[in-house]
C-alpha positions as CSV (number, residue, x, y, z in Angstrom):
1,X,0.0,0.0,0.0
2,X,1.4,3.4,-0.9
3,X,1.9,6.1,1.7
4,X,-0.6,8.3,-0.1
5,X,-3.3,5.6,0.1
6,X,-2.5,4.9,3.7
7,X,-2.9,8.6,4.6
8,X,-6.1,8.8,2.7
9,X,-7.6,5.8,4.4
10,X,-6.5,7.2,7.8
11,X,-8.1,10.5,7.1
12,X,-11.4,8.9,6.0
13,X,-11.3,6.7,9.2
14,X,-10.9,9.9,11.3
15,X,-13.9,11.5,9.6
16,X,-16.1,8.5,10.1
17,X,-15.1,8.2,13.8
18,X,-15.7,11.9,14.3
19,X,-19.1,11.7,12.6
20,X,-20.1,8.7,14.7
21,X,-19.1,10.5,17.9
22,X,-20.9,13.7,16.8
23,X,-24.1,11.7,16.1
24,X,-24.3,10.3,19.6
25,X,-27.1,11.8,21.7
26,X,-26.3,13.5,24.9
27,X,-28.2,13.1,28.2
28,X,-27.7,15.5,31.0
29,X,-27.6,14.7,34.8
30,X,-28.6,17.5,37.0
31,X,-28.9,19.8,34.0
32,X,-28.5,23.5,33.8
33,X,-29.5,25.8,30.9
34,X,-29.0,29.4,30.0
35,X,-32.7,30.0,30.9
36,X,-32.1,28.7,34.4
37,X,-29.9,31.7,35.2
38,X,-27.9,29.6,37.7
39,X,-24.4,28.2,37.4
40,X,-23.3,27.7,33.8
41,X,-22.8,23.9,33.8
42,X,-24.6,20.6,34.2
43,X,-23.6,18.1,36.8
44,X,-22.7,15.5,34.2
45,X,-23.2,14.6,30.6
46,X,-23.8,11.1,29.1
47,X,-22.3,10.6,25.6
48,X,-22.8,7.0,24.6
49,X,-21.7,4.8,27.5
50,X,-19.4,7.5,28.9
51,X,-20.4,9.9,31.7
52,X,-18.4,13.1,32.0
53,X,-18.7,14.7,35.5
54,X,-18.2,18.4,36.1
55,X,-15.8,19.5,38.7
56,X,-17.2,19.7,42.2
57,X,-16.0,21.0,45.6
58,X,-17.0,20.0,49.1
59,X,-18.5,22.9,51.0
60,X,-20.7,22.9,54.2
61,X,-24.4,23.9,53.9
62,X,-23.4,27.5,54.7
63,X,-21.0,27.5,51.7
64,X,-17.9,27.5,53.9
65,X,-14.9,25.2,53.7
66,X,-14.8,22.5,56.5
67,X,-12.2,22.7,59.2
68,X,-10.2,19.6,58.2
69,X,-9.0,18.3,54.8
70,X,-10.6,14.9,55.6
71,X,-14.0,16.4,56.2
72,X,-13.7,18.3,52.9
73,X,-12.6,15.2,51.0
74,X,-15.6,13.4,52.3
75,X,-18.0,16.1,51.2
76,X,-16.4,16.5,47.7
77,X,-16.5,12.7,47.2
78,X,-20.1,12.5,48.5
79,X,-20.9,15.1,45.7
80,X,-19.2,12.9,43.1
81,X,-21.0,9.8,44.4
82,X,-24.4,11.6,44.4
83,X,-23.9,12.6,40.8
84,X,-23.0,9.1,39.8
85,X,-26.0,7.7,41.6
86,X,-28.3,10.1,39.9
87,X,-26.9,8.6,36.6
88,X,-27.4,5.0,37.9
89,X,-23.7,4.4,38.5
90,X,-21.4,3.9,41.5
91,X,-17.9,5.1,42.4
92,X,-16.6,1.8,41.0
93,X,-17.8,2.9,37.6
94,X,-15.3,5.8,37.5
95,X,-12.7,5.3,34.8
96,X,-10.5,8.3,35.5
97,X,-10.5,11.0,38.2
98,X,-8.7,14.4,38.4
99,X,-8.2,15.9,41.8
100,X,-7.2,19.6,41.9
101,X,-5.7,20.5,45.2
102,X,-4.8,24.0,46.5
103,X,-2.0,22.5,48.7
104,X,-0.5,19.1,47.8
105,X,0.4,18.7,51.5
106,X,-3.2,17.4,51.8
107,X,-2.4,14.4,49.6
108,X,-2.3,11.8,52.4
109,X,-5.5,13.2,54.0
110,X,-7.3,13.0,50.7
111,X,-6.1,9.5,50.0
112,X,-7.2,8.4,53.5
113,X,-10.8,9.2,52.7
114,X,-10.7,8.5,48.9
115,X,-9.8,4.8,49.3
116,X,-13.0,4.2,51.4
117,X,-15.2,5.1,48.4
118,X,-14.3,2.1,46.3
119,X,-14.9,-1.7,46.6
120,X,-12.7,-2.9,43.7
121,X,-9.9,-1.5,41.6
122,X,-9.3,2.2,41.7
123,X,-9.8,4.4,38.6
124,X,-6.9,6.1,36.9
125,X,-6.2,9.4,38.7
126,X,-4.2,12.6,38.7
127,X,-3.6,14.7,41.8
128,X,-2.8,18.2,40.6
129,X,-1.4,21.1,42.7
130,X,-3.7,23.8,41.4
131,X,-3.2,26.9,43.5
132,X,-6.3,28.7,44.8
133,X,-9.7,27.1,44.2
134,X,-13.2,28.6,44.3
135,X,-14.3,29.6,47.8
136,X,-10.8,28.7,49.0
137,X,-11.6,25.0,48.8
138,X,-8.8,22.5,49.2
139,X,-10.1,20.1,46.6
140,X,-12.0,20.0,43.3
141,X,-12.8,16.7,41.8
142,X,-13.9,15.8,38.3
143,X,-14.1,12.5,36.5
144,X,-15.2,10.2,33.7
145,X,-17.3,7.1,34.3
146,X,-18.7,4.4,32.1
147,X,-21.5,1.9,32.0
148,X,-20.2,-1.6,32.4
């Protein structure tokens, strides 16, 4: 096969894959719209069998940051779990997780709580030192889950 033919077939394959992905319907979990006038994002979005979760933080009911990193980790992970449950999934359905942390010295405290939310293998994960987060939160978590 010539290089030109190989490149042409690769380009056509890319077009067909892109068209297939574009044709997939979306379903929103805890949706928000422009008309709502609230925060400008939905809790999560289904595309095919993949659920893309928005970033979430763990604040107390009065919108303040908890006293300890462990309590905040519990609240933020409860938010993730709640969004997954609204979509009919569990924490074990997470494929990848990104944790943004304002101070990476909280790594061990976060992990202490994080490991209690799973029953099997852990998802792939990144723990990223982010600098200041909204409301001076320590953690923001987002992820991608899939139907099994």
